[in-house]
C-alpha positions as CSV (number, residue, x, y, z in Angstrom):
1,M,0.0,0.0,0.0
2,A,2.8,2.4,0.9
3,S,4.7,1.8,-2.3
4,A,1.6,2.4,-4.4
5,M,1.1,5.7,-2.5
6,K,4.8,6.6,-3.1
7,L,4.5,5.8,-6.8
8,R,1.3,7.9,-7.1
9,N,3.0,10.9,-5.4
10,Q,6.0,10.6,-7.7
11,L,3.8,10.5,-10.8
12,L,1.8,13.4,-9.5
13,A,5.0,15.4,-8.9
14,L,6.2,14.5,-12.5
15,A,2.9,15.6,-14.0
16,C,3.0,18.9,-12.1
17,L,6.6,19.5,-13.2
18,L,5.7,18.9,-16.9
19,V,2.7,21.2,-16.7
20,F,4.9,23.9,-15.1
21,I,7.5,23.6,-17.8
22,A,4.8,23.7,-20.6
23,V,3.2,26.8,-19.1
24,G,6.7,28.5,-18.8
25,I,7.5,27.7,-22.5
26,L,4.0,29.0,-23.6
27,Y,4.5,32.2,-21.5
28,F,7.9,32.8,-22.9
29,R,6.9,32.3,-26.6
30,T,3.7,34.3,-26.3
31,W,4.1,37.2,-24.0
32,V,7.8,37.8,-23.5
33,V,9.2,40.3,-26.1
34,Q,12.1,38.8,-28.0
35,K,15.0,41.2,-28.1
36,P,18.0,40.7,-30.3
37,F,21.2,39.9,-28.5
38,G,24.1,42.3,-28.7
39,I,27.3,41.5,-30.5
40,I,30.6,42.2,-28.8
41,V,33.7,42.6,-30.9
42,F,37.1,42.4,-29.1
43,L,40.0,44.1,-30.8
44,G,43.4,43.4,-29.2
45,D,46.4,45.6,-29.1
46,G,48.6,45.3,-32.2
47,L,45.7,43.9,-34.3
48,T,46.8,45.3,-37.6
49,S,45.5,44.6,-41.1
50,N,48.6,42.3,-41.6
51,T,47.5,40.2,-38.6
52,I,43.9,39.9,-39.8
53,T,45.1,39.0,-43.3
54,T,47.4,36.3,-41.9
55,A,44.5,34.9,-39.8
56,R,42.2,34.8,-42.9
57,L,44.8,33.0,-45.0
58,Y,45.4,30.5,-42.1
59,E,41.6,29.8,-42.1
60,G,41.6,29.2,-45.8
61,E,39.6,32.3,-46.9
62,P,40.5,33.4,-50.4
63,I,42.4,36.6,-50.9
64,T,40.2,39.5,-52.0
65,V,41.5,42.8,-53.3
């Protein structure tokens, strides 16, 4: 009897968790305003055009003039 009660409580907790997650996803997709994320560019000291060109060539990008 006790194991059946424990299983029932676990299933009830799982069902509540799934409903909570579903409501959260629905809320986020419907009412939360989606804002674009910012882009952060890091430029290090001594980052010259020669260094950038060397990095491009290393990555296999073709040379453009």
